[in-house]
N, C-alpha and C positions, 0 to 999 in steps of 0.2 A: 269786117274790121271797122270799128267806130272811128269817128274823127279824132277823138283824144288818143286812141291807139296809133293812128297814122301820124299824129303830131309827135308822139313819143318815139315812133320808129324813125321819123325824119331827124329828130334831135339825136337819137342814138347813132344813126349813120353819119350825121354831120359831125358829131364829136369824134367819131372814129376816123373820119377822113382828115379833119383839120387838127387833130391832136396827135394821132399816131404817125403821120407822115413826117412832120418836123421833129418829133421826138426820136424816131428811128434814124433820121438823117443826122441829127446832132450826136447821138451815141455812136453811130458808125463812123463819123468823121473824127471823133476825138483821138483815136490812136495815131492818125496821121499828124495831127498838130502836136501831140506829145513828142513824136519823133522829130518834128521840126523845132520843138522847144519854143513854141509861140504861145506865151502865157496869156496874151490879150485875147486871142481867139479862143483859147481854152476856157477862160472865164466866161466868155459869151456862150460857149457850148454848155458849160455847167449851168448857167442861168436858164438857158433854153430847156435843158433836161429837167430842171426843177419845175419850171412853169408848165410845160406841156405834160410832165409826169402828173402834176396835180389835175391838169385838164382831162387826163384819161379817167379820172374818177367819175367824170360826167358820163363817160361811156358805160361804166359799171352801173351807175345810178339809174340812167334811163333804161338800161337793159333789165335791171331788177324790176322797174315799174312795168316794163313790157311783159315780164314773166308772170306778173299778177299772182305771185305766191305759188305757182305751179312748178315746183322744183323736182317733180317726180320724173321728168324727162331727163334721160341720161346725158344727152348732148348739152343740155343747159347746165347741169351740175358740173360736167367736165369743162365747159367753157368758163364758168365762174372760178373753178379751181385753177385752171391754166392762167386765167387773168390774175389771180392772187399771186401765183408763182412769178409771173412776169413783173408785177409791181415790186415784189421783194428783190428780184434781180435788178430792177431799175434803181432801187434804193442803194444797192451795192455798187452799181455803176456810178451813181452820183457821188458816193463816198470816195470811190477810187479816183474820180475826176478831181475832187477837192484835194486829195492826197497828192496827186501828180502835180497839180498847180503849186501846191506848197513846196514840194521837192524842187521843182524847177525854179521857183522864186528864190529859195535858199541858195541854190547853185549859182544863180545869177548874182546874188549879193556877195557870195564868196569869190566869184570870178572877177568882180568889178575892181577890187584892189590890185589884183594881179595885172589886169589890163592897164591900169594907171601906172603901175611900176614899169611896165614895158614901154609905155608912152613917154616916160621920163628920160629915156635914152635920147641923146641929141640926134637930130635929123641927119647930120652929116656922117653919122656912124662912128665918129671918133670918141673915144673915151679918154678921160684924163687919167693921169698916172695913179691917182688915189683909188679910182674905181678898179683899175686893173690889179692893183696890189690887194684890194679887198677880195676880189674874186679868186686870186691866187691863194690867199690865206684860207678862204673857205674850201677850195678844192683840196688843199693839203689836209684839212681836218676831215675829209671824207664826205662833206656835205655837197649837195647839188648846187651848182651855180644858179644865180637868180634868173638867168636868161632862159632856163628850161621851162619857165612858167609863162609861155607865150599864149596869146589868145587862141591859137590853133590847138596847142596842147590842152588848154583849159576846156576847149570845145570837145576835144576827143574824150576827156575824162567825163564831161557832162553828158556824153552820148549814152552812157549806161544808166543815167538817172531816170527813174520812173519807168523802167522797162517792165517791171512786174505789173504795175498798174496798167500799162499799155496792153499787155497780153491779156490780163483779166477783163479789161473793158472790151477788147475786141471779141473775146470768146462769149462773154455774157451778153453783149449787145446783139451778137449773131443768134444766140439762143432766144433772146427776147423777140427778135424779128421773126424767128421761126414759130414761136408761140403765137404771135399775132396771126400768122398765116394759118396755123392749125385752128385757131378760134374762128377765123373767117370761113374756113372750109366747113366747120361744124355748123355755123350759122346758116350758110347758103345751102348746104346739102340736107340738113335735117330741119332747119327752121322754116 
């Protein structure tokens, strides 16, 4: 193996270690923070997925240089194909991360007016006669009283938000991690 091939191999392995680790950790942690509805951390995980997802292209690039145009080896073609599938799945994960962030931010914006309405009730818990009459009139019309929209109730309603994205991200990031392991096995066993 020549010095340039060794350099390419070191770069290939280095990119694999320093790009795949954080990328896999970010995609696997995303469902937990969707459940916690923490949009700040979700934005960070989304940015991490984008940056390290682009960094994984270095793995592919240096791997192709190492192949030196000899794609007749089955394990190499299988590895490249699995890598392409993993990149497509990562693009879908990143899209679902953005979608979950958007849904949670919209839910936060809609819940904010309800929380301020509940905060408008006096701290002593006493309501004036006009408020009681207004609630009584609404309940006679068949409408829900305004007190049902508490922060706890709003949080319970928001718990269902982004569940589809959370499930898809969890399953696809697991598949991507499994694909990285299969590629690693092919490289070590046959390479």
